[in-house]
N, C-alpha and C positions, 0 to 999 in steps of 0.2 A: 601801793605800794615804791613810789618814786621817790615819795616822805620815808617811808624805812629802810629803806637804801641808802638815801642818800645821810639818817641816821647813826646807822650802827654799820652800814659796808665801809662805803665812800665817806669815809672820816679821814678828813686829812691829814691829821698826825699817825694814822697812818700809814696813810703812801705819800706825802711827802714832807721833804727839808722843814724843820720851826718858822717859823713864819710865814712860812706861802700859802697860800691859799687857789683853788680850785682859777677861779679867778685871773691871778697872777701870773696862769702861765699862757689862757687865750691871748690867740696875738693876731690882728684883725688883720690878714686876707692870707694867710697859712694857716695850713690845715699844723692842727694840735693833739696831742688824746684827748680821745675821748670814751669813758668804760665802758657807754650804751655798745661800740662799733665791738664789744668782744663777743657780747650777742651774733648778728653775722656769722660767726666763728657754726654755728651750729646747725647752719643751716647748709654752709660749702664744706660740712663734716660731712651730711648726706648726698649732696651733688658729687662730693669724692670718691661717697659707695656703691654711685650707679655708672661715675663713668669705673670703674675701677671692672666694675661688674660686664661691662662693655668690654674693657681694654681688651678686658681677662679673654671673652667669648671669641672679637676679632681678629684680634688683634701678636696678643699670647699667643695662642694655641696653634697660630697657622704655625708660627717664625717656630715652635716647640717643633712641632714635624718638621721641618727645614731645619731646623741645628743633629735634627737628630735622637731627639731627649724620646731616650724605653717608658716602657713602665715596667713591670717586674709583674709577672704571670704568679700569683698565688694563689693554695688550694681554699679552695672555699668549702665555709663547717659545713655537716650537715646539716637542715632546718632540726631541732630535737629544742619544742616548742617551751622545757622547764629551766634547758642551759640557758637559752634564750632569755628568757626573764632573770634569770639568779642575774646573767651577767649585764641588765640593763639597770635592773634593781640594786645592784649586793656590789660586787667590785669586779676586774673585769683579770682581779687572779686572785682565788681561792686560797686558801691554808689546806693542811693536808686534810686536819679533819671536815672540810666542808669539801673534801673533791669525793674521800671515799664517804661520805651521806651524797652528792647528787648522782654517786655512784650507783649507790644501790635505791633508790627513787628513779633512777633511768634504766638500771640494769647492764650498764657500760661499768666493762672496771675500768680505772683505774688511772691506763694508761691513756685510756680513750677519752677520759676526760680531759685530761691535759691537751692532750695534741688537740680533744676540738676548741679547748678556750686558747691554744697560741693557734692556729687558722682563727676563727672568730676577731683577738686582738690584730694579727693583717691584715686579715678584713679590712677599718680604721684605716689604718695607718694610713700614710695620707700621699700618693703617687707621686712621681716625679714630675711630670706635665704639671699639678697643681703649686707644685713648689719653684715650678721653671714660672710659670702666671702669680705668684707672688714677687718674686724675685726682679721683674721683669718689669712689675707698676713701682714701685719702690725705684727700682733703676734712674726709669724714666722721668719720675720725682725730685728724683735729689739731684741727677742732673742736669735738667732742663731747671731746680730754685737756686742750684749751686754757679750755671753760669751768669744770669740771671742778677743775684744779689751780686755779684762778684763784677760784674761790668756794671752796676750801679755804686759799687762803693769802694771803688777802685780810686777817682776824680777825688774819693771825702779827705778833709783835712788829718779825718781821727784814726783814716783807714790805715794812717804812717806814723803819725803822735796820739798814744792812746789816753797823753791829757786834756786831749779835744774833748772829746766827751762828753766831756766836762766841767768848759769850759759857758760860763750862762748858764750851767742848768739854776734851775730847771727850765727856764724860758726856754726851751728851743724849737724852734722851725721842724715839723714830718713834713720829709720830701714823700710827694703821693708814690714814687716807684718804695718806699720804706714802710709804706701804711699796705702797702699790701704783697710785699712779703712778709710783713710779721703777721697778717690776718691771711694770707692763705696758708703762712707755715704751721697757724695750729690750727685751723679747718683740718687739713691735715694728719696733723698729729691725736686730732678727738676721733677722726677717722679710721686712724688705728689701735686708741682704743676701743673701740664701739667692735671694731671686729677682732681683735682675740680670741674672743673663743670661739670663734670660727674659721681661726686661721693656725700651719702649723705649729703641735704645743713645742718648745723648741730646747731645750736644758735650762736654762739660762731665764726662762719661763718668769717668771716671778720677778728677778734682775729688769725683765725691756719691761712691765707692768711700773717699779718702777723709776724707771726711766722716760717711760711715758705721762705717768702723775708728774713726775719734773719737771718733766719739757713742759706741762701745761702748764701748766700753777708758773718756771722760768718769764714763758713768752706772758700771758697775759699778766704780769706783777710788772716789769718791767712796761709793758705799752702803757700802763695806768700812771704808775708813778715816771714816765718818762724815758724811760733810759734802754729808750729807743737804741741811739748809738750802738752801748754797747754791747747794747740785746741784739742789731743786728753779726758787730761781729763775733758773741758766742752762735750761732745760726748757722753761722758760714762756715765756724771753725770744722763747727761738725757734720754738715754737707759737704763737705772736701773730701771724706774719706767712704761715708753712707756710699756713694754711688760703683765706688771698687768695687766692696765688697759685693757690693749684689750683681755688682758684672761678674763675679770671677765663683757666683754661686751660679751663676745661668749657664757660664761656657761648664761646669760641673758635672751639670744635671746630663747635660748635654754629652758628657764622656768625653771635651775637648782637655785630658787630664793637665800637657805642655800649656795649654792659653793661661787654665786657670790657675796652675803654681805659679806662673808669673805675676799672673793680677794679685796674684793672692800675698807676694814679696812685696809689690809695689804700694798692695792697699798696706801692711803693716809698718811701714817705711813712712804711709802719711799719715797711719795714727798714731802707730810714735812718735812722731815731730809733732804735728797738732794737739794731742790728748794730754803730752805731760807732757810736750816741753810749751809749745804758742803759747795754751789753756790755761796753767795752771803760775807760766813765770810771765808772761804779758795782760793780760786780763786776769784774772782772777788778783793777781796785784791792784793791775791796775782798780778793782772798783773795792779791793780792802785797806789802800792801803792811800794812793794817789788821791783815789775820789777824798778822802780827808783835806784834802789840803784849801777844794771849794766848798764845802759843809759840816755842816757836825751831825754826829751817827745818832738820827731814827729808828726808828721801827722798822721802815720796808731795807734801810740799809743791813741791818742784822738779816733780816729773812731773804728780800736776794741776796746775801753771799751763803745763809743758811745750804738755799738749795743748789750753787755752782757748785758749794761744797762733796753735794749729793752725789753733780753729775762725776767730779771728779771721783770719786770711791770708787765709780759707776768704772770710770773710764779704766783705772787701778786692777779694776779685777778683771776686766775685756784683756787687757795689755798683756797680765799673767795668760792667760788662759791662745792669746795672741804669741807669746814666747815661747809657752811651748813648742806649738804647730811649727814657728821655726824652727825650733832644737830639731825635730824631729823631717823636718826638709831637708835640714845642713844634713846628719847622721845615718836617715834613712834614705837620703834622692827623692825621698815626696810628701806631700802633704794626702794625712788620706783621708783626717775628718776636718770638716771644719769646730773648731772647739770654741767662736766666739757663740753662733745661735744659730749655727745651719743645722744642727742633728738635732730629731725629735726624743722627744721625753720616753725610755723605751728598756725595759729591762734586756739587758745580756745576754741570758736565754733564748727573745725573741732576733737579738742580731745573731746570736748563732744557731737559730733555726733558720732562716732569709740567710746566711752564706753556704748550711747545705745546699737550698735548695737551686741557689744559680748555679752550683758548680755542675762542668758543661758534661754534653757526653762525650766530647773526648777526652777525659779526666777521668769520668764510671770505665769509659771504656777500656782503656791506656790500662786501668789500675787493677780491670777484668780479667786481661790481656797477662798482665804478672804474674797474678794470685796461679788463672793457670798454665802460665809453662812451670811458676815452682811445684802446680801439684802435676803434670805431668810430670817436671826431671823427679823428684820426689821419689814416684810410684817407680821410675826405671832404674833411680839406686835403690826402691826396694826390691824388684828383682834381681841385679844386677846382686843384692847379698845374698837374699835367697837362694842363689842357684847356686855360691858359692859355699854357705853355708853344706848345700846337696851336694856337691866334688866332694865338698871333704869329711863328708859322712859314710862317704859308696865306699871305701878303703875297707874302714871299720869293720860297716856291713858284708863287704864281704870274707 
């Protein structure tokens, strides 16, 4: 198996510039990238999943109660076996003809069938506590990773001068801190990809899948090709704003609106600066243009830059969603929903139904009192009108 991998997957012309071999980047006394190190990230990803499970139940859930996170009380659908079977085997939103067919089979009206499916869909919607736990786990990881990476990179020459990313390439030793930074980040993104089916499904679900896959390929390839210096900068740029977004989500679920809005504005500024200015203007420019001063283009050069451009396209997509939210915040006075990745994928009718169910008793009582008052006024006016009509008819009768 190792010989087959060396022959087909680890071919030097794929990963290294022309004329450079794997033995050329081996340095005595220093750590250097080895492709087999990437296999350590798979058991590490499983460890992250177990750690996340413990964190959410031991730390995140008690913290959610302390911060005042409340879950919506939803009406449970009545147990109807035929509807439950259709819901699980076919689809959650039946067509008009399917509703009529199910109504005949179950002896229910069309409205009852539609109400049952709406209640059943609401049962499967994630609670605020679940979303808070997910956001808090990602917040803790991104914050720790960002602080640790910044501390290890701020004294490096390539942090300030990006030409230093390519000095002596590919014969560049890898520091122990940067090695663990790479392995930990790759293991974490593997865990996110493995848990994507059980996590809250958001409306940018497809974009998140593309982002995770592109990030895994980017980290894995840059490590094997010893693009570690510029790779650490790429990861640092992404972590710099992600923990701000997750903290804004946490306070949003807890109902701390002002804190959430403040954190979101800070996140938006950092995101737009790092993803639309620093990332394309410094990092992508360095990998596309500056690197050519030090080596000739090869397959890895095109592959690495293609992945960076995919990430940049996703940055532009998310930036557009964020700017829409900033517009709402400036002209409407509040951030209503997380346009980037915090809103689950759901039909509009379900949102409207939830809003109707969340109407407070005071609002209903006020509406009822106003209707009763209106009805009473109408009754008084009708009595006065009838009395005037009777008085006007009395002289004629006499």
